[in-house]
Rosetta silent file (secondary structure, phi, psi, omega in degrees, C-alpha in Angstrom):
SEQUENCE: MKKQHFPNARFIVLALLIVPVMSWATDCQWANKLYNESQNASSAQKSDLLNQAIRLCPNHVQALNNRANLKENAGHFYDAQKDYRRIIKTNPNFVPAYAGLGDVLMKQQDYSGAAEAFQNFLSLLNKPGNHKFQRHATHYKARLEEARDHLSSIEKMVVELSK
SCORE:     score description
SCORE:     0.000 S_00000001
   1 L     0.000  136.750  176.840  -74.323    8.700  -50.062 S_00000001
   2 L   -74.582  131.141 -177.502  -72.597    5.500  -49.136 S_00000001
   3 L   -74.249  131.657  175.417  -70.601    5.517  -45.964 S_00000001
   4 L   -85.465  141.050  179.773  -66.927    4.728  -46.452 S_00000001
   5 L  -105.538  124.684  177.945  -65.285    2.310  -44.100 S_00000001
   6 L  -107.186  140.420  179.058  -61.849    3.040  -42.868 S_00000001
   7 L   -60.748  148.666  179.058  -59.778    0.419  -40.996 S_00000001
   8 L   -73.082  164.465 -176.045  -59.718    1.179  -37.316 S_00000001
   9 H   -63.627  -32.571  178.929  -56.577    2.542  -35.716 S_00000001
  10 H   -61.411  -43.899  176.496  -55.709   -0.761  -34.075 S_00000001
  11 H   -58.563  -46.834 -178.412  -55.609   -2.460  -37.459 S_00000001
  12 H   -62.158  -47.735  179.141  -53.318    0.233  -38.874 S_00000001
  13 H   -62.535  -39.406 -179.243  -50.901   -0.018  -35.916 S_00000001
  14 H   -66.525  -44.343  177.466  -50.875   -3.789  -36.122 S_00000001
  15 H   -58.553  -41.913 -179.596  -50.182   -3.635  -39.915 S_00000001
  16 H   -65.963  -28.805  178.920  -47.341   -1.160  -39.307 S_00000001
  17 H   -81.019  -38.634 -173.949  -45.806   -3.611  -36.789 S_00000001
  18 H   -80.364  -37.365 -174.577  -46.168   -6.764  -38.933 S_00000001
  19 H   -58.704  -44.204  177.681  -45.011   -5.465  -42.307 S_00000001
  20 H   -61.772  -38.277 -179.580  -41.427   -4.734  -41.200 S_00000001
  21 H   -67.864  -40.772  176.348  -41.206   -8.212  -39.536 S_00000001
  22 H   -66.037  -38.059  177.320  -42.453   -9.859  -42.728 S_00000001
  23 H   -64.115  -46.245 -178.608  -39.919   -7.940  -44.776 S_00000001
  24 H   -58.640  -46.224  179.439  -37.105   -8.934  -42.368 S_00000001
  25 H   -60.087  -42.323  175.259  -38.134  -12.580  -42.683 S_00000001
  26 H   -59.336  -47.578  179.575  -38.102  -12.363  -46.427 S_00000001
  27 H   -59.533  -46.956  179.631  -34.697  -10.663  -46.403 S_00000001
  28 H   -69.254  -32.180  175.439  -33.279  -13.309  -44.085 S_00000001
  29 H   -69.116  -37.705  178.698  -34.763  -16.153  -46.154 S_00000001
  30 H   -71.027  -35.469  174.064  -33.088  -14.682  -49.238 S_00000001
  31 H   -60.277  -39.780  174.966  -29.852  -14.281  -47.209 S_00000001
  32 H   -59.103  -39.686  176.505  -30.105  -17.997  -46.402 S_00000001
  33 H   -63.892  -41.606  178.111  -30.262  -18.777  -50.089 S_00000001
  34 H   -65.258  -43.398  174.358  -27.201  -16.648  -50.712 S_00000001
  35 H   -57.566  -46.200  178.661  -25.363  -18.218  -47.862 S_00000001
  36 H   -61.556  -41.357  176.674  -26.175  -21.701  -49.144 S_00000001
  37 H   -62.127  -33.118 -177.081  -24.961  -20.713  -52.631 S_00000001
  38 H   -68.856  -21.522  179.712  -21.704  -19.441  -51.140 S_00000001
  39 L   -60.803  -30.595 -178.316  -20.960  -22.947  -49.848 S_00000001
  40 L  -114.391   17.922 -174.080  -20.138  -24.186  -53.317 S_00000001
  41 L   -95.050  165.675  175.716  -18.840  -20.956  -54.840 S_00000001
  42 L   -72.055  163.090  179.595  -15.295  -19.915  -55.742 S_00000001
  43 H   -48.005  -51.996 -178.243  -13.451  -17.662  -53.217 S_00000001
  44 H   -58.443  -48.929 -177.705  -14.245  -14.427  -55.056 S_00000001
  45 H   -65.281  -40.684 -175.484  -17.896  -15.403  -55.496 S_00000001
  46 H   -55.993  -48.430 -177.510  -18.108  -16.681  -51.899 S_00000001
  47 H   -62.100  -45.077  175.649  -17.089  -13.350  -50.527 S_00000001
  48 H   -62.555  -42.886 -178.850  -19.618  -11.479  -52.624 S_00000001
  49 H   -66.742  -35.999  178.202  -22.428  -13.820  -51.810 S_00000001
  50 H   -66.934  -46.020  175.067  -21.667  -13.595  -48.040 S_00000001
  51 H   -57.664  -40.007  178.726  -21.537   -9.793  -48.189 S_00000001
  52 H   -69.581  -36.470  176.508  -24.879   -9.697  -49.949 S_00000001
  53 H   -61.030  -42.531 -178.885  -26.352  -12.075  -47.375 S_00000001
  54 H   -69.922  -37.190  173.275  -25.152   -9.922  -44.545 S_00000001
  55 H   -58.547  -40.352  179.779  -26.538   -6.798  -46.147 S_00000001
  56 H   -72.396  -40.962 -174.473  -29.889   -8.446  -46.310 S_00000001
  57 L  -136.447   87.696 -170.279  -29.782   -9.982  -42.877 S_00000001
  58 L   -58.884  -22.164 -177.787  -27.153   -8.236  -40.742 S_00000001
  59 L  -109.119   31.179  176.642  -27.202  -10.796  -37.949 S_00000001
  60 L   -78.617   97.374 -170.477  -26.917  -13.932  -40.128 S_00000001
  61 H   -64.708  -35.621  178.481  -24.311  -15.655  -37.963 S_00000001
  62 H   -65.988  -41.294  176.675  -23.374  -18.362  -40.402 S_00000001
  63 H   -66.607  -41.242  179.070  -22.658  -15.855  -43.115 S_00000001
  64 H   -67.293  -33.723 -179.853  -20.740  -13.581  -40.731 S_00000001
  65 H   -68.512  -42.975  178.921  -18.760  -16.586  -39.489 S_00000001
  66 H   -69.148  -37.819  174.597  -17.787  -17.668  -43.001 S_00000001
  67 H   -65.844  -41.114  175.317  -16.925  -14.133  -43.971 S_00000001
  68 H   -59.920  -38.397  177.366  -14.764  -13.805  -40.889 S_00000001
  69 H   -66.571  -40.343  174.744  -12.988  -16.994  -41.791 S_00000001
  70 H   -59.218  -46.892 -179.282  -12.302  -15.714  -45.331 S_00000001
  71 H   -62.579  -45.043  178.269  -10.872  -12.441  -43.786 S_00000001
  72 H   -58.404  -46.586  179.746   -8.804  -14.448  -41.354 S_00000001
  73 H   -66.254  -24.758  176.971   -7.393  -16.622  -44.072 S_00000001
  74 L   -86.235   -2.822 -178.131   -6.532  -13.471  -46.114 S_00000001
  75 L    83.757   16.212  179.007   -4.671  -12.071  -43.135 S_00000001
  76 L   -95.989   69.602 -171.769   -7.206   -9.380  -42.345 S_00000001
  77 H   -64.784  -38.521 -178.784   -7.236  -10.187  -38.648 S_00000001
  78 H   -64.343  -46.337  175.190   -8.779   -6.970  -37.413 S_00000001
  79 H   -61.428  -42.253  177.264  -11.767   -7.297  -39.761 S_00000001
  80 H   -64.753  -41.848  177.559  -12.214  -10.953  -38.929 S_00000001
  81 H   -59.372  -38.444 -179.967  -12.059  -10.196  -35.225 S_00000001
  82 H   -64.588  -42.519 -178.458  -14.881   -7.559  -35.666 S_00000001
  83 H   -67.090  -43.074  178.863  -17.100  -10.138  -37.388 S_00000001
  84 H   -58.804  -41.424  179.250  -16.479  -12.806  -34.747 S_00000001
  85 H   -67.847  -34.609  176.664  -17.254  -10.316  -31.981 S_00000001
  86 H   -63.340  -44.742  176.465  -20.364   -9.225  -33.824 S_00000001
  87 H   -59.436  -50.022 -177.924  -21.504  -12.830  -33.975 S_00000001
  88 H   -61.425  -34.893  177.441  -20.875  -13.376  -30.252 S_00000001
  89 H   -69.176  -38.126 -179.078  -22.848  -10.212  -29.385 S_00000001
  90 H   -72.199  -44.252 -174.778  -25.741  -11.418  -31.652 S_00000001
  91 L  -143.577   88.928 -172.024  -25.701  -15.039  -30.560 S_00000001
  92 L   -64.984   -7.052  179.777  -23.498  -15.747  -27.526 S_00000001
  93 L  -101.868    6.164  178.425  -24.077  -19.528  -27.953 S_00000001
  94 L   -80.923   90.669 -170.988  -22.691  -19.714  -31.501 S_00000001
  95 H   -54.304  -40.670 -176.902  -19.704  -21.848  -30.666 S_00000001
  96 H   -62.990  -26.886  177.762  -17.622  -21.523  -33.850 S_00000001
  97 H   -63.134  -35.924  176.612  -17.241  -17.777  -33.337 S_00000001
  98 H   -66.947  -38.810  178.798  -15.294  -18.338  -30.161 S_00000001
  99 H   -67.423  -40.462  178.447  -12.891  -20.737  -31.834 S_00000001
 100 H   -66.126  -41.295  178.391  -12.399  -18.300  -34.748 S_00000001
 101 H   -63.904  -42.210  176.431  -11.908  -15.368  -32.399 S_00000001
 102 H   -58.428  -42.869 -178.688   -9.357  -17.329  -30.376 S_00000001
 103 H   -63.289  -44.901 -177.817   -7.440  -18.230  -33.520 S_00000001
 104 H   -66.355  -41.389  179.784   -7.348  -14.632  -34.712 S_00000001
 105 H   -64.896  -32.640  176.452   -6.292  -13.358  -31.260 S_00000001
 106 H   -65.532  -39.799 -178.094   -3.450  -15.921  -31.142 S_00000001
 107 H   -69.113  -25.265  178.344   -2.210  -14.639  -34.535 S_00000001
 108 L   -93.236    6.319  177.716   -2.339  -11.083  -33.077 S_00000001
 109 L    64.368   24.890  172.806   -0.418  -12.294  -29.989 S_00000001
 110 L   -94.488   83.711 -175.045   -3.358  -11.407  -27.623 S_00000001
 111 H   -71.830  -32.733  178.053   -2.913  -14.559  -25.655 S_00000001
 112 H   -68.055  -44.518  178.945   -5.116  -13.553  -22.757 S_00000001
 113 H   -65.021  -37.854 -178.584   -8.023  -12.768  -25.125 S_00000001
 114 H   -68.961  -39.836 -179.431   -7.352  -15.997  -27.065 S_00000001
 115 H   -64.420  -39.212  177.158   -7.352  -18.129  -23.831 S_00000001
 116 H   -59.922  -47.284 -179.186  -10.712  -16.556  -22.905 S_00000001
 117 H   -63.538  -45.282  179.727  -12.194  -17.264  -26.315 S_00000001
 118 H   -63.019  -40.730  178.933  -10.924  -20.919  -26.273 S_00000001
 119 H   -62.381  -44.660  179.025  -12.307  -21.392  -22.741 S_00000001
 120 H   -62.158  -42.272  177.236  -15.670  -20.014  -23.831 S_00000001
 121 H   -61.482  -46.371  179.283  -15.696  -22.371  -26.780 S_00000001
 122 H   -65.109  -36.210 -178.443  -14.937  -25.380  -24.593 S_00000001
 123 H   -68.371  -34.087 -175.823  -17.503  -24.301  -21.960 S_00000001
 124 H   -85.474   -5.692 -176.254  -20.293  -24.081  -24.519 S_00000001
 125 H   -61.888  -28.310 -178.443  -19.742  -27.495  -26.093 S_00000001
 126 H   -88.097   -5.414  176.866  -22.258  -29.225  -23.785 S_00000001
 127 L   -66.050  150.026  174.656  -25.083  -26.756  -24.518 S_00000001
 128 L   -53.175  132.938  179.088  -27.937  -28.077  -26.681 S_00000001
 129 L    89.685   -8.780 -176.059  -27.094  -27.876  -30.395 S_00000001
 130 L  -105.809    0.599 -177.166  -23.368  -27.643  -29.867 S_00000001
 131 H   -60.365  -29.056 -177.407  -22.534  -31.315  -29.548 S_00000001
 132 H   -69.476  -10.779  176.043  -21.489  -31.468  -33.222 S_00000001
 133 H   -91.754   -6.089 -175.806  -18.460  -29.265  -32.348 S_00000001
 134 H   -54.275  -31.763  177.722  -17.326  -31.741  -29.690 S_00000001
 135 H   -60.196  -18.535 -178.231  -14.882  -33.279  -32.232 S_00000001
 136 H   -93.131   -0.554 -170.050  -12.908  -30.062  -32.062 S_00000001
 137 H   -67.404  -38.291  179.411  -12.555  -30.142  -28.238 S_00000001
 138 H   -68.273  -38.128  178.203   -9.065  -31.749  -28.142 S_00000001
 139 H   -60.413  -47.774 -172.558   -7.699  -29.252  -30.707 S_00000001
 140 H   -79.979  -20.872  169.419   -9.057  -26.235  -28.756 S_00000001
 141 H   -65.139  -43.338  176.409   -7.900  -27.661  -25.410 S_00000001
 142 H   -63.343  -41.029  179.590   -4.387  -27.723  -26.916 S_00000001
 143 H   -66.721  -38.535  173.839   -4.875  -24.175  -28.269 S_00000001
 144 H   -60.685  -49.114  176.351   -5.981  -23.067  -24.757 S_00000001
 145 H   -59.204  -38.944  177.454   -2.856  -24.544  -23.251 S_00000001
 146 H   -61.318  -44.611  177.374   -0.720  -22.925  -25.956 S_00000001
 147 H   -61.505  -47.192  179.819   -2.230  -19.547  -25.079 S_00000001
 148 H   -61.625  -39.609 -179.554   -1.695  -20.105  -21.355 S_00000001
 149 H   -62.036  -43.320  178.558    1.952  -21.186  -22.005 S_00000001
 150 H   -59.396  -42.342  179.875    2.514  -17.909  -23.888 S_00000001
 151 H   -62.940  -41.923  179.809    1.031  -15.994  -21.016 S_00000001
 152 H   -67.070  -39.277  178.485    3.216  -17.772  -18.537 S_00000001
 153 H   -65.495  -37.639 -179.033    6.347  -17.153  -20.541 S_00000001
 154 H   -66.985  -40.363  178.998    5.473  -13.415  -20.774 S_00000001
 155 H   -64.884  -37.050  175.036    4.889  -13.260  -17.004 S_00000001
 156 H   -62.895  -39.685  177.935    8.330  -14.893  -16.456 S_00000001
 157 H   -62.672  -41.276 -179.843   10.013  -12.375  -18.714 S_00000001
 158 H   -63.571  -41.467  176.219    8.324   -9.562  -16.869 S_00000001
 159 H   -65.950  -40.995  176.938    9.537  -10.924  -13.518 S_00000001
 160 H   -62.584  -43.149 -176.679   13.081  -11.345  -14.898 S_00000001
 161 H   -75.049  -21.261 -178.878   13.125   -7.794  -16.275 S_00000001
 162 L   -85.969   -7.235  179.564   11.870   -6.302  -13.061 S_00000001
 163 L   -75.173    0.000    0.000   14.777   -7.794  -11.078 S_00000001
């Protein structure tokens, strides 16, 4: 009788570790395609394509950022804020998320949070890969000052009221 050969245990363990990674890579590659398609799609299609991309690759920061932007533009600030925070948790160096988060927090009148987000945006501009966002520095310096002005006004009102 011919002896059967079974893969050794190390091979099986290695295969079990590699297969999910290969599947993830394929899912994220497909998510990239959907994200790219969303760039030229109508608003309704754009939302669907971004949602599909995020389902396939939950930490696809570009898709999350564009979805957050759509939510922000639709007035769904809480949902947009969740996406921006998810991006920052996933990739703390993804500069656009800080700008978006700051904008949403300003609309929600969370001036302290907005100032922090704008400051983080400005602080990260000099990191490698972020220079392309430098053109927005002047705008977000002004937004930072606007948030600080609101905070200052609130502090003055509190002092006046406590007299």
